[in-house]
CHARMM-style PDB file with segment names, atoms N, HN, CA, C and O in Angstrom:
ATOM      1  N   MET     1       0.890  -1.178   0.002  1.00  0.00      PROA
ATOM      2  CA  MET     1      -0.010   0.044   0.015  1.00  0.00      PROA
ATOM      3  C   MET     1       0.878   1.306   0.058  1.00  0.00      PROA
ATOM      4  O   MET     1       1.786   1.436   0.879  1.00  0.00      PROA
ATOM      5  N   VAL     2       0.572   2.200  -0.847  1.00  0.00      PROA
ATOM      6  HN  VAL     2      -0.165   2.094  -1.514  1.00  0.00      PROA
ATOM      7  CA  VAL     2       1.418   3.470  -0.906  1.00  0.00      PROA
ATOM      8  C   VAL     2       0.419   4.564  -0.481  1.00  0.00      PROA
ATOM      9  O   VAL     2      -0.644   4.723  -1.081  1.00  0.00      PROA
ATOM     10  N   VAL     3       0.814   5.350   0.628  1.00  0.00      PROA
ATOM     11  HN  VAL     3       1.677   5.221   1.116  1.00  0.00      PROA
ATOM     12  CA  VAL     3      -0.030   6.384   1.060  1.00  0.00      PROA
ATOM     13  C   VAL     3       0.687   7.597   0.742  1.00  0.00      PROA
ATOM     14  O   VAL     3       1.857   7.755   1.091  1.00  0.00      PROA
ATOM     15  N   ASP     4      -0.043   8.562   0.018  1.00  0.00      PROA
ATOM     16  HN  ASP     4      -0.993   8.434  -0.265  1.00  0.00      PROA
ATOM     17  CA  ASP     4       0.455   9.870  -0.225  1.00  0.00      PROA
ATOM     18  C   ASP     4      -0.146  11.000   0.902  1.00  0.00      PROA
ATOM     19  O   ASP     4      -1.360  11.204   0.944  1.00  0.00      PROA
ATOM     20  N   TYR     5       0.553  11.539   1.584  1.00  0.00      PROA
ATOM     21  HN  TYR     5       1.539  11.374   1.551  1.00  0.00      PROA
ATOM     22  CA  TYR     5       0.076  12.340   2.675  1.00  0.00      PROA
ATOM     23  C   TYR     5       1.067  13.494   2.857  1.00  0.00      PROA
ATOM     24  O   TYR     5       2.260  13.291   3.081  1.00  0.00      PROA
ATOM     25  N   GLY     6       0.546  14.665   2.757  1.00  0.00      PROA
ATOM     26  HN  GLY     6      -0.423  14.830   2.575  1.00  0.00      PROA
ATOM     27  CA  GLY     6       1.313  15.895   2.976  1.00  0.00      PROA
ATOM     28  C   GLY     6       2.407  16.063   2.069  1.00  0.00      PROA
ATOM     29  O   GLY     6       3.446  16.555   2.510  1.00  0.00      PROA
ATOM     30  N   GLY     7       2.325  15.713   0.817  1.00  0.00      PROA
ATOM     31  HN  GLY     7       1.481  15.313   0.459  1.00  0.00      PROA
ATOM     32  CA  GLY     7       3.328  15.702  -0.140  1.00  0.00      PROA
ATOM     33  C   GLY     7       4.495  14.596   0.037  1.00  0.00      PROA
ATOM     34  O   GLY     7       5.520  14.575  -0.644  1.00  0.00      PROA
ATOM     35  N   GLU     8       4.191  13.740   0.998  1.00  0.00      PROA
ATOM     36  HN  GLU     8       3.358  13.757   1.552  1.00  0.00      PROA
ATOM     37  CA  GLU     8       5.183  12.653   1.053  1.00  0.00      PROA
ATOM     38  C   GLU     8       4.473  11.307   0.718  1.00  0.00      PROA
ATOM     39  O   GLU     8       3.245  11.228   0.701  1.00  0.00      PROA
ATOM     40  N   GLN     9       5.299  10.240   0.448  1.00  0.00      PROA
ATOM     41  HN  GLN     9       6.297  10.304   0.461  1.00  0.00      PROA
ATOM     42  CA  GLN     9       4.869   8.907   0.113  1.00  0.00      PROA
ATOM     43  C   GLN     9       5.334   7.985   1.201  1.00  0.00      PROA
ATOM     44  O   GLN     9       6.505   8.046   1.576  1.00  0.00      PROA
ATOM     45  N   PHE    10       4.485   7.132   1.731  1.00  0.00      PROA
ATOM     46  HN  PHE    10       3.533   7.082   1.427  1.00  0.00      PROA
ATOM     47  CA  PHE    10       4.811   6.047   2.671  1.00  0.00      PROA
ATOM     48  C   PHE    10       4.419   4.728   2.090  1.00  0.00      PROA
ATOM     49  O   PHE    10       3.268   4.573   1.682  1.00  0.00      PROA
ATOM     50  N   VAL    11       5.284   3.787   2.028  1.00  0.00      PROA
ATOM     51  HN  VAL    11       6.219   3.913   2.360  1.00  0.00      PROA
ATOM     52  CA  VAL    11       5.058   2.356   1.597  1.00  0.00      PROA
ATOM     53  C   VAL    11       4.766   1.534   2.857  1.00  0.00      PROA
ATOM     54  O   VAL    11       5.544   1.538   3.811  1.00  0.00      PROA
ATOM     55  N   ILE    12       3.580   0.799   2.839  1.00  0.00      PROA
ATOM     56  HN  ILE    12       2.949   0.795   2.064  1.00  0.00      PROA
ATOM     57  CA  ILE    12       3.234  -0.020   4.073  1.00  0.00      PROA
ATOM     58  C   ILE    12       2.870  -1.413   3.378  1.00  0.00      PROA
ATOM     59  O   ILE    12       2.117  -1.499   2.408  1.00  0.00      PROA
ATOM     60  N   GLU    13       3.468  -2.432   3.967  1.00  0.00      PROA
ATOM     61  HN  GLU    13       4.080  -2.362   4.755  1.00  0.00      PROA
ATOM     62  CA  GLU    13       3.338  -3.816   3.575  1.00  0.00      PROA
ATOM     63  C   GLU    13       2.453  -4.412   4.679  1.00  0.00      PROA
ATOM     64  O   GLU    13       2.825  -4.361   5.851  1.00  0.00      PROA
ATOM     65  N   LEU    14       1.249  -4.995   4.314  1.00  0.00      PROA
ATOM     66  HN  LEU    14       0.947  -5.036   3.361  1.00  0.00      PROA
ATOM     67  CA  LEU    14       0.498  -5.727   5.227  1.00  0.00      PROA
ATOM     68  C   LEU    14       0.617  -7.202   5.033  1.00  0.00      PROA
ATOM     69  O   LEU    14       0.476  -7.662   3.900  1.00  0.00      PROA
ATOM     70  N   LYS    15       0.867  -7.986   6.059  1.00  0.00      PROA
ATOM     71  HN  LYS    15       0.981  -7.613   6.979  1.00  0.00      PROA
ATOM     72  CA  LYS    15       1.150  -9.411   5.943  1.00  0.00      PROA
ATOM     73  C   LYS    15       0.421 -10.149   6.997  1.00  0.00      PROA
ATOM     74  O   LYS    15       0.242  -9.619   8.093  1.00  0.00      PROA
ATOM     75  N   ILE    16      -0.009 -11.332   6.738  1.00  0.00      PROA
ATOM     76  HN  ILE    16       0.136 -11.763   5.847  1.00  0.00      PROA
ATOM     77  CA  ILE    16      -0.408 -12.300   7.754  1.00  0.00      PROA
ATOM     78  C   ILE    16       0.596 -13.237   8.021  1.00  0.00      PROA
ATOM     79  O   ILE    16       1.107 -13.875   7.100  1.00  0.00      PROA
ATOM     80  N   TRP    17       0.966 -13.400   9.315  1.00  0.00      PROA
ATOM     81  HN  TRP    17       0.551 -12.882  10.063  1.00  0.00      PROA
ATOM     82  CA  TRP    17       2.056 -14.153   9.697  1.00  0.00      PROA
ATOM     83  C   TRP    17       1.902 -15.758   9.316  1.00  0.00      PROA
ATOM     84  O   TRP    17       1.006 -16.478   9.758  1.00  0.00      PROA
ATOM     85  N   ARG    18       2.773 -16.108   8.562  1.00  0.00      PROA
ATOM     86  HN  ARG    18       3.500 -15.523   8.203  1.00  0.00      PROA
ATOM     87  CA  ARG    18       2.781 -17.581   8.048  1.00  0.00      PROA
ATOM     88  C   ARG    18       4.196 -18.245   8.189  1.00  0.00      PROA
ATOM     89  O   ARG    18       4.572 -19.137   7.427  1.00  0.00      PROA
ATOM     90  N   GLY    19       4.912 -17.773   9.163  1.00  0.00      PROA
ATOM     91  HN  GLY    19       4.607 -17.049   9.782  1.00  0.00      PROA
ATOM     92  CA  GLY    19       6.338 -18.408   9.524  1.00  0.00      PROA
ATOM     93  C   GLY    19       7.357 -17.459   9.204  1.00  0.00      PROA
ATOM     94  O   GLY    19       7.085 -16.443   8.565  1.00  0.00      PROA
ATOM     95  N   ASN    20       8.571 -17.731   9.623  1.00  0.00      PROA
ATOM     96  HN  ASN    20       8.793 -18.557  10.142  1.00  0.00      PROA
ATOM     97  CA  ASN    20       9.871 -16.822   9.366  1.00  0.00      PROA
ATOM     98  C   ASN    20      10.176 -16.690   7.943  1.00  0.00      PROA
ATOM     99  O   ASN    20      10.382 -15.571   7.474  1.00  0.00      PROA
ATOM    100  N   ALA    21      10.225 -17.775   7.196  1.00  0.00      PROA
ATOM    101  HN  ALA    21      10.058 -18.684   7.578  1.00  0.00      PROA
ATOM    102  CA  ALA    21      10.567 -17.720   5.866  1.00  0.00      PROA
ATOM    103  C   ALA    21       9.743 -16.799   5.006  1.00  0.00      PROA
ATOM    104  O   ALA    21      10.258 -16.082   4.148  1.00  0.00      PROA
ATOM    105  N   TYR    22       8.387 -16.836   5.266  1.00  0.00      PROA
ATOM    106  HN  TYR    22       7.968 -17.418   5.963  1.00  0.00      PROA
ATOM    107  CA  TYR    22       7.444 -16.061   4.493  1.00  0.00      PROA
ATOM    108  C   TYR    22       7.602 -14.539   5.047  1.00  0.00      PROA
ATOM    109  O   TYR    22       7.411 -13.586   4.292  1.00  0.00      PROA
ATOM    110  N   HSD    23       7.948 -14.375   6.367  1.00  0.00      PROA
ATOM    111  HN  HSD    23       8.103 -15.149   6.980  1.00  0.00      PROA
ATOM    112  CA  HSD    23       8.082 -12.999   6.837  1.00  0.00      PROA
ATOM    113  C   HSD    23       9.412 -12.343   6.203  1.00  0.00      PROA
ATOM    114  O   HSD    23       9.425 -11.164   5.847  1.00  0.00      PROA
ATOM    115  N   GLU    24      10.413 -13.106   6.100  1.00  0.00      PROA
ATOM    116  HN  GLU    24      10.403 -14.064   6.389  1.00  0.00      PROA
ATOM    117  CA  GLU    24      11.688 -12.673   5.500  1.00  0.00      PROA
ATOM    118  C   GLU    24      11.435 -12.236   4.093  1.00  0.00      PROA
ATOM    119  O   GLU    24      11.869 -11.169   3.660  1.00  0.00      PROA
ATOM    120  N   ARG    25      10.672 -13.142   3.333  1.00  0.00      PROA
ATOM    121  HN  ARG    25      10.319 -14.009   3.685  1.00  0.00      PROA
ATOM    122  CA  ARG    25      10.382 -12.755   2.019  1.00  0.00      PROA
ATOM    123  C   ARG    25       9.559 -11.346   1.835  1.00  0.00      PROA
ATOM    124  O   ARG    25       9.725 -10.511   0.947  1.00  0.00      PROA
ATOM    125  N   GLY    26       8.720 -11.320   2.812  1.00  0.00      PROA
ATOM    126  HN  GLY    26       8.585 -11.999   3.534  1.00  0.00      PROA
ATOM    127  CA  GLY    26       7.945  -9.941   2.895  1.00  0.00      PROA
ATOM    128  C   GLY    26       8.872  -8.826   3.059  1.00  0.00      PROA
ATOM    129  O   GLY    26       8.734  -7.824   2.357  1.00  0.00      PROA
ATOM    130  N   GLU    27       9.848  -8.916   3.965  1.00  0.00      PROA
ATOM    131  HN  GLU    27       9.959  -9.730   4.535  1.00  0.00      PROA
ATOM    132  CA  GLU    27      10.777  -7.938   4.224  1.00  0.00      PROA
ATOM    133  C   GLU    27      11.510  -7.489   2.996  1.00  0.00      PROA
ATOM    134  O   GLU    27      11.652  -6.299   2.714  1.00  0.00      PROA
ATOM    135  N   ALA    28      11.964  -8.468   2.286  1.00  0.00      PROA
ATOM    136  HN  ALA    28      11.848  -9.435   2.515  1.00  0.00      PROA
ATOM    137  CA  ALA    28      12.666  -8.366   0.929  1.00  0.00      PROA
ATOM    138  C   ALA    28      11.737  -7.551  -0.012  1.00  0.00      PROA
ATOM    139  O   ALA    28      12.123  -6.523  -0.568  1.00  0.00      PROA
ATOM    140  N   GLN    29      10.546  -8.047  -0.152  1.00  0.00      PROA
ATOM    141  HN  GLN    29      10.233  -8.882   0.299  1.00  0.00      PROA
ATOM    142  CA  GLN    29       9.565  -7.422  -1.045  1.00  0.00      PROA
ATOM    143  C   GLN    29       9.357  -6.003  -0.719  1.00  0.00      PROA
ATOM    144  O   GLN    29       9.296  -5.160  -1.613  1.00  0.00      PROA
ATOM    145  N   LEU    30       9.243  -5.699   0.563  1.00  0.00      PROA
ATOM    146  HN  LEU    30       9.293  -6.385   1.290  1.00  0.00      PROA
ATOM    147  CA  LEU    30       9.103  -4.228   0.970  1.00  0.00      PROA
ATOM    148  C   LEU    30      10.307  -3.403   0.655  1.00  0.00      PROA
ATOM    149  O   LEU    30      10.171  -2.251   0.245  1.00  0.00      PROA
ATOM    150  N   ALA    31      11.551  -3.979   0.839  1.00  0.00      PROA
ATOM    151  HN  ALA    31      11.662  -4.915   1.171  1.00  0.00      PROA
ATOM    152  CA  ALA    31      12.754  -3.276   0.411  1.00  0.00      PROA
ATOM    153  C   ALA    31      12.741  -3.128  -1.211  1.00  0.00      PROA
ATOM    154  O   ALA    31      13.104  -2.053  -1.690  1.00  0.00      PROA
ATOM    155  N   ASP    32      12.399  -4.012  -1.921  1.00  0.00      PROA
ATOM    156  HN  ASP    32      12.104  -4.885  -1.532  1.00  0.00      PROA
ATOM    157  CA  ASP    32      12.141  -3.745  -3.344  1.00  0.00      PROA
ATOM    158  C   ASP    32      11.178  -2.655  -3.761  1.00  0.00      PROA
ATOM    159  O   ASP    32      11.448  -1.917  -4.709  1.00  0.00      PROA
ATOM    160  N   TYR    33      10.037  -2.540  -3.055  1.00  0.00      PROA
ATOM    161  HN  TYR    33       9.817  -3.140  -2.285  1.00  0.00      PROA
ATOM    162  CA  TYR    33       9.125  -1.494  -3.169  1.00  0.00      PROA
ATOM    163  C   TYR    33       9.730  -0.173  -2.848  1.00  0.00      PROA
ATOM    164  O   TYR    33       9.453   0.821  -3.519  1.00  0.00      PROA
ATOM    165  N   LEU    34      10.594  -0.135  -1.781  1.00  0.00      PROA
ATOM    166  HN  LEU    34      10.819  -0.942  -1.235  1.00  0.00      PROA
ATOM    167  CA  LEU    34      11.134   1.092  -1.469  1.00  0.00      PROA
ATOM    168  C   LEU    34      12.147   1.450  -2.469  1.00  0.00      PROA
ATOM    169  O   LEU    34      12.278   2.641  -2.750  1.00  0.00      PROA
ATOM    170  N   ASP    35      12.834   0.621  -3.004  1.00  0.00      PROA
ATOM    171  HN  ASP    35      12.728  -0.346  -2.776  1.00  0.00      PROA
ATOM    172  CA  ASP    35      13.742   1.027  -4.147  1.00  0.00      PROA
ATOM    173  C   ASP    35      12.990   1.609  -5.316  1.00  0.00      PROA
ATOM    174  O   ASP    35      13.379   2.617  -5.907  1.00  0.00      PROA
ATOM    175  N   TYR    36      11.863   0.917  -5.640  1.00  0.00      PROA
ATOM    176  HN  TYR    36      11.547   0.098  -5.160  1.00  0.00      PROA
ATOM    177  CA  TYR    36      11.123   1.441  -6.794  1.00  0.00      PROA
ATOM    178  C   TYR    36      10.613   2.881  -6.594  1.00  0.00      PROA
ATOM    179  O   TYR    36      10.580   3.666  -7.542  1.00  0.00      PROA
ATOM    180  N   TYR    37      10.218   3.222  -5.357  1.00  0.00      PROA
ATOM    181  HN  TYR    37      10.245   2.585  -4.587  1.00  0.00      PROA
ATOM    182  CA  TYR    37       9.669   4.547  -4.960  1.00  0.00      PROA
ATOM    183  C   TYR    37      10.739   5.522  -4.581  1.00  0.00      PROA
ATOM    184  O   TYR    37      10.427   6.682  -4.309  1.00  0.00      PROA
ATOM    185  N   HSD    38      12.140   5.067  -4.543  1.00  0.00      PROA
ATOM    186  HN  HSD    38      12.393   4.125  -4.763  1.00  0.00      PROA
ATOM    187  CA  HSD    38      13.247   5.762  -4.120  1.00  0.00      PROA
ATOM    188  C   HSD    38      13.101   6.302  -2.659  1.00  0.00      PROA
ATOM    189  O   HSD    38      13.321   7.480  -2.375  1.00  0.00      PROA
ATOM    190  N   LEU    39      12.729   5.391  -1.790  1.00  0.00      PROA
ATOM    191  HN  LEU    39      12.550   4.435  -2.020  1.00  0.00      PROA
ATOM    192  CA  LEU    39      12.557   5.790  -0.303  1.00  0.00      PROA
ATOM    193  C   LEU    39      13.571   4.925   0.344  1.00  0.00      PROA
ATOM    194  O   LEU    39      14.093   3.959  -0.212  1.00  0.00      PROA
ATOM    195  N   LYS    40      13.831   5.339   1.592  1.00  0.00      PROA
ATOM    196  HN  LYS    40      13.408   6.125   2.043  1.00  0.00      PROA
ATOM    197  CA  LYS    40      14.784   4.675   2.560  1.00  0.00      PROA
ATOM    198  C   LYS    40      14.120   4.013   3.715  1.00  0.00      PROA
ATOM    199  O   LYS    40      14.704   3.194   4.425  1.00  0.00      PROA
ATOM    200  N   LYS    41      12.833   4.401   3.897  1.00  0.00      PROA
ATOM    201  HN  LYS    41      12.359   5.066   3.321  1.00  0.00      PROA
ATOM    202  CA  LYS    41      12.091   3.949   5.123  1.00  0.00      PROA
ATOM    203  C   LYS    41      10.765   3.378   4.732  1.00  0.00      PROA
ATOM    204  O   LYS    41      10.094   3.968   3.885  1.00  0.00      PROA
ATOM    205  N   GLY    42      10.337   2.273   5.286  1.00  0.00      PROA
ATOM    206  HN  GLY    42      10.882   1.793   5.974  1.00  0.00      PROA
ATOM    207  CA  GLY    42       9.049   1.618   5.038  1.00  0.00      PROA
ATOM    208  C   GLY    42       8.476   1.001   6.092  1.00  0.00      PROA
ATOM    209  O   GLY    42       9.162   0.879   7.106  1.00  0.00      PROA
ATOM    210  N   TYR    43       7.314   0.563   6.080  1.00  0.00      PROA
ATOM    211  HN  TYR    43       6.757   0.662   5.256  1.00  0.00      PROA
ATOM    212  CA  TYR    43       6.508   0.005   7.264  1.00  0.00      PROA
ATOM    213  C   TYR    43       5.938  -1.397   6.920  1.00  0.00      PROA
ATOM    214  O   TYR    43       5.609  -1.710   5.776  1.00  0.00      PROA
ATOM    215  N   MET    44       5.850  -2.180   7.947  1.00  0.00      PROA
ATOM    216  HN  MET    44       6.117  -1.925   8.876  1.00  0.00      PROA
ATOM    217  CA  MET    44       5.322  -3.594   7.706  1.00  0.00      PROA
ATOM    218  C   MET    44       4.541  -3.760   8.843  1.00  0.00      PROA
ATOM    219  O   MET    44       5.022  -3.590   9.963  1.00  0.00      PROA
ATOM    220  N   LEU    45       3.188  -4.129   8.632  1.00  0.00      PROA
ATOM    221  HN  LEU    45       2.797  -4.267   7.722  1.00  0.00      PROA
ATOM    222  CA  LEU    45       2.200  -4.450   9.734  1.00  0.00      PROA
ATOM    223  C   LEU    45       1.895  -5.975   9.465  1.00  0.00      PROA
ATOM    224  O   LEU    45       1.326  -6.377   8.451  1.00  0.00      PROA
ATOM    225  N   SER    46       2.332  -6.756  10.472  1.00  0.00      PROA
ATOM    226  HN  SER    46       2.795  -6.429  11.296  1.00  0.00      PROA
ATOM    227  CA  SER    46       2.118  -8.199  10.487  1.00  0.00      PROA
ATOM    228  C   SER    46       0.904  -8.685  11.339  1.00  0.00      PROA
ATOM    229  O   SER    46       0.906  -8.373  12.530  1.00  0.00      PROA
ATOM    230  N   PHE    47      -0.024  -9.344  10.894  1.00  0.00      PROA
ATOM    231  HN  PHE    47      -0.026  -9.598   9.927  1.00  0.00      PROA
ATOM    232  CA  PHE    47      -1.075  -9.895  11.746  1.00  0.00      PROA
ATOM    233  C   PHE    47      -0.801 -11.330  12.213  1.00  0.00      PROA
ATOM    234  O   PHE    47      -0.909 -12.236  11.387  1.00  0.00      PROA
ATOM    235  N   ASN    48      -0.494 -11.570  13.336  1.00  0.00      PROA
ATOM    236  HN  ASN    48      -0.407 -10.835  14.008  1.00  0.00      PROA
ATOM    237  CA  ASN    48      -0.135 -12.859  13.825  1.00  0.00      PROA
ATOM    238  C   ASN    48      -1.238 -13.354  14.790  1.00  0.00      PROA
ATOM    239  O   ASN    48      -1.565 -12.687  15.772  1.00  0.00      PROA
ATOM    240  N   PHE    49      -1.808 -14.557  14.477  1.00  0.00      PROA
ATOM    241  HN  PHE    49      -1.542 -15.098  13.679  1.00  0.00      PROA
ATOM    242  CA  PHE    49      -2.912 -15.161  15.202  1.00  0.00      PROA
ATOM    243  C   PHE    49      -2.401 -16.164  16.153  1.00  0.00      PROA
ATOM    244  O   PHE    49      -3.198 -16.778  16.862  1.00  0.00      PROA
ATOM    245  N   ASN    50      -1.148 -16.375  16.220  1.00  0.00      PROA
ATOM    246  HN  ASN    50      -0.501 -15.876  15.644  1.00  0.00      PROA
ATOM    247  CA  ASN    50      -0.582 -17.307  17.223  1.00  0.00      PROA
ATOM    248  C   ASN    50      -0.830 -16.934  18.670  1.00  0.00      PROA
ATOM    249  O   ASN    50      -0.677 -15.760  19.010  1.00  0.00      PROA
ATOM    250  N   LYS    51      -1.200 -17.847  19.535  1.00  0.00      PROA
ATOM    251  HN  LYS    51      -1.324 -18.800  19.259  1.00  0.00      PROA
ATOM    252  CA  LYS    51      -1.470 -17.457  20.872  1.00  0.00      PROA
ATOM    253  C   LYS    51      -0.277 -16.991  21.680  1.00  0.00      PROA
ATOM    254  O   LYS    51      -0.433 -16.230  22.635  1.00  0.00      PROA
ATOM    255  N   LYS    52       1.013 -17.476  21.280  1.00  0.00      PROA
ATOM    256  HN  LYS    52       1.140 -18.094  20.504  1.00  0.00      PROA
ATOM    257  CA  LYS    52       2.260 -17.114  21.934  1.00  0.00      PROA
ATOM    258  C   LYS    52       2.966 -16.245  21.079  1.00  0.00      PROA
ATOM    259  O   LYS    52       4.186 -16.397  21.009  1.00  0.00      PROA
ATOM    260  N   LYS    53       2.397 -15.322  20.387  1.00  0.00      PROA
ATOM    261  HN  LYS    53       1.407 -15.198  20.444  1.00  0.00      PROA
ATOM    262  CA  LYS    53       3.158 -14.292  19.531  1.00  0.00      PROA
ATOM    263  C   LYS    53       3.861 -13.230  20.329  1.00  0.00      PROA
ATOM    264  O   LYS    53       3.444 -12.904  21.440  1.00  0.00      PROA
ATOM    265  N   LYS    54       4.835 -12.731  19.823  1.00  0.00      PROA
ATOM    266  HN  LYS    54       5.173 -12.996  18.920  1.00  0.00      PROA
ATOM    267  CA  LYS    54       5.515 -11.528  20.405  1.00  0.00      PROA
ATOM    268  C   LYS    54       5.082 -10.302  19.698  1.00  0.00      PROA
ATOM    269  O   LYS    54       5.455 -10.067  18.549  1.00  0.00      PROA
ATOM    270  N   VAL    55       4.302  -9.521  20.366  1.00  0.00      PROA
ATOM    271  HN  VAL    55       4.000  -9.712  21.299  1.00  0.00      PROA
ATOM    272  CA  VAL    55       3.828  -8.273  19.763  1.00  0.00      PROA
ATOM    273  C   VAL    55       4.690  -7.066  19.989  1.00  0.00      PROA
ATOM    274  O   VAL    55       5.442  -7.026  20.962  1.00  0.00      PROA
ATOM    275  N   GLY    56       4.610  -6.094  19.136  1.00  0.00      PROA
ATOM    276  HN  GLY    56       3.999  -6.127  18.345  1.00  0.00      PROA
ATOM    277  CA  GLY    56       5.410  -4.944  19.386  1.00  0.00      PROA
ATOM    278  C   GLY    56       5.941  -4.250  18.108  1.00  0.00      PROA
ATOM    279  O   GLY    56       5.537  -4.654  17.017  1.00  0.00      PROA
ATOM    280  N   VAL    57       6.717  -3.350  18.173  1.00  0.00      PROA
ATOM    281  HN  VAL    57       7.044  -3.022  19.059  1.00  0.00      PROA
ATOM    282  CA  VAL    57       7.223  -2.599  16.999  1.00  0.00      PROA
ATOM    283  C   VAL    57       8.747  -2.762  17.153  1.00  0.00      PROA
ATOM    284  O   VAL    57       9.274  -2.728  18.265  1.00  0.00      PROA
ATOM    285  N   ARG    58       9.479  -2.949  15.958  1.00  0.00      PROA
ATOM    286  HN  ARG    58       9.051  -2.977  15.054  1.00  0.00      PROA
ATOM    287  CA  ARG    58      10.859  -2.983  15.975  1.00  0.00      PROA
ATOM    288  C   ARG    58      11.398  -2.292  14.777  1.00  0.00      PROA
ATOM    289  O   ARG    58      10.607  -2.093  13.855  1.00  0.00      PROA
ATOM    290  N   GLU    59      12.567  -1.915  14.658  1.00  0.00      PROA
ATOM    291  HN  GLU    59      13.210  -2.077  15.406  1.00  0.00      PROA
ATOM    292  CA  GLU    59      13.187  -1.422  13.482  1.00  0.00      PROA
ATOM    293  C   GLU    59      14.239  -2.358  13.070  1.00  0.00      PROA
ATOM    294  O   GLU    59      14.971  -2.868  13.918  1.00  0.00      PROA
ATOM    295  N   ILE    60      14.363  -2.622  11.778  1.00  0.00      PROA
ATOM    296  HN  ILE    60      13.769  -2.208  11.090  1.00  0.00      PROA
ATOM    297  CA  ILE    60      15.464  -3.401  11.309  1.00  0.00      PROA
ATOM    298  C   ILE    60      16.030  -2.832  10.006  1.00  0.00      PROA
ATOM    299  O   ILE    60      15.347  -2.042   9.354  1.00  0.00      PROA
ATOM    300  N   MET    61      17.128  -3.163   9.642  1.00  0.00      PROA
ATOM    301  HN  MET    61      17.682  -3.804  10.172  1.00  0.00      PROA
ATOM    302  CA  MET    61      17.847  -2.750   8.403  1.00  0.00      PROA
ATOM    303  C   MET    61      17.730  -3.912   7.427  1.00  0.00      PROA
ATOM    304  O   MET    61      18.079  -5.045   7.758  1.00  0.00      PROA
ATOM    305  N   VAL    62      17.251  -3.635   6.251  1.00  0.00      PROA
ATOM    306  HN  VAL    62      16.967  -2.715   5.982  1.00  0.00      PROA
ATOM    307  CA  VAL    62      17.522  -4.681   5.078  1.00  0.00      PROA
ATOM    308  C   VAL    62      18.238  -4.059   3.977  1.00  0.00      PROA
ATOM    309  O   VAL    62      17.660  -3.319   3.182  1.00  0.00      PROA
ATOM    310  N   GLY    63      19.565  -4.352   3.895  1.00  0.00      PROA
ATOM    311  HN  GLY    63      20.035  -4.953   4.541  1.00  0.00      PROA
ATOM    312  CA  GLY    63      20.341  -3.523   3.040  1.00  0.00      PROA
ATOM    313  C   GLY    63      20.457  -2.101   3.560  1.00  0.00      PROA
ATOM    314  O   GLY    63      20.698  -1.952   4.758  1.00  0.00      PROA
ATOM    315  N   ASP    64      20.316  -1.100   2.817  1.00  0.00      PROA
ATOM    316  HN  ASP    64      20.120  -1.220   1.844  1.00  0.00      PROA
ATOM    317  CA  ASP    64      20.248   0.174   3.174  1.00  0.00      PROA
ATOM    318  C   ASP    64      18.910   0.788   3.506  1.00  0.00      PROA
ATOM    319  O   ASP    64      18.714   2.002   3.552  1.00  0.00      PROA
ATOM    320  N   LYS    65      18.057  -0.092   3.720  1.00  0.00      PROA
ATOM    321  HN  LYS    65      18.216  -1.079   3.682  1.00  0.00      PROA
ATOM    322  CA  LYS    65      16.599   0.388   3.945  1.00  0.00      PROA
ATOM    323  C   LYS    65      16.152   0.078   5.465  1.00  0.00      PROA
ATOM    324  O   LYS    65      16.387  -0.993   6.023  1.00  0.00      PROA
ATOM    325  N   LEU    66      15.482   1.151   6.050  1.00  0.00      PROA
ATOM    326  HN  LEU    66      15.291   2.021   5.597  1.00  0.00      PROA
ATOM    327  CA  LEU    66      15.026   0.998   7.362  1.00  0.00      PROA
ATOM    328  C   LEU    66      13.569   0.577   7.287  1.00  0.00      PROA
ATOM    329  O   LEU    66      12.712   1.234   6.696  1.00  0.00      PROA
ATOM    330  N   LEU    67      13.324  -0.690   7.996  1.00  0.00      PROA
ATOM    331  HN  LEU    67      14.020  -1.224   8.475  1.00  0.00      PROA
ATOM    332  CA  LEU    67      11.947  -1.136   8.013  1.00  0.00      PROA
ATOM    333  C   LEU    67      11.475  -0.995   9.451  1.00  0.00      PROA
ATOM    334  O   LEU    67      12.142  -1.411  10.398  1.00  0.00      PROA
ATOM    335  N   VAL    68      10.258  -0.369   9.580  1.00  0.00      PROA
ATOM    336  HN  VAL    68       9.716  -0.030   8.811  1.00  0.00      PROA
ATOM    337  CA  VAL    68       9.523  -0.367  10.830  1.00  0.00      PROA
ATOM    338  C   VAL    68       8.519  -1.416  10.921  1.00  0.00      PROA
ATOM    339  O   VAL    68       7.481  -1.279  10.274  1.00  0.00      PROA
ATOM    340  N   GLU    69       8.693  -2.403  11.612  1.00  0.00      PROA
ATOM    341  HN  GLU    69       9.536  -2.514  12.137  1.00  0.00      PROA
ATOM    342  CA  GLU    69       7.735  -3.565  11.733  1.00  0.00      PROA
ATOM    343  C   GLU    69       6.883  -3.611  12.858  1.00  0.00      PROA
ATOM    344  O   GLU    69       7.437  -3.466  13.948  1.00  0.00      PROA
ATOM    345  N   ALA    70       5.687  -3.775  12.843  1.00  0.00      PROA
ATOM    346  HN  ALA    70       5.236  -3.893  11.958  1.00  0.00      PROA
ATOM    347  CA  ALA    70       4.639  -3.946  13.884  1.00  0.00      PROA
ATOM    348  C   ALA    70       4.089  -5.269  13.928  1.00  0.00      PROA
ATOM    349  O   ALA    70       3.717  -5.701  12.836  1.00  0.00      PROA
ATOM    350  N   VAL    71       3.946  -6.019  14.922  1.00  0.00      PROA
ATOM    351  HN  VAL    71       4.248  -5.669  15.809  1.00  0.00      PROA
ATOM    352  CA  VAL    71       3.201  -7.205  14.876  1.00  0.00      PROA
ATOM    353  C   VAL    71       2.129  -7.229  15.858  1.00  0.00      PROA
ATOM    354  O   VAL    71       2.343  -6.999  17.049  1.00  0.00      PROA
ATOM    355  N   VAL    72       1.015  -7.493  15.401  1.00  0.00      PROA
ATOM    356  HN  VAL    72       0.841  -7.679  14.434  1.00  0.00      PROA
ATOM    357  CA  VAL    72      -0.323  -7.362  16.280  1.00  0.00      PROA
ATOM    358  C   VAL    72      -1.027  -8.733  16.219  1.00  0.00      PROA
ATOM    359  OT1 VAL    72      -2.089  -8.909  16.815  1.00  0.00      PROA
TER     360      VAL     72
END
């Protein structure tokens, strides 16, 4: 999802948790979108329905891109 707000663009990836491998592919996919839009920072919202999930927000680097990830 690309949000245009206040003259800026924000790329947000929405995912359903389906394991670590799927999650890592989602991070790489988001980094590719950021390259396409010439951005350095993107956002990922992961919906995790596991009972023992670890919720919260974290920042990670994928290459030269900063990803802000939230797990709910």
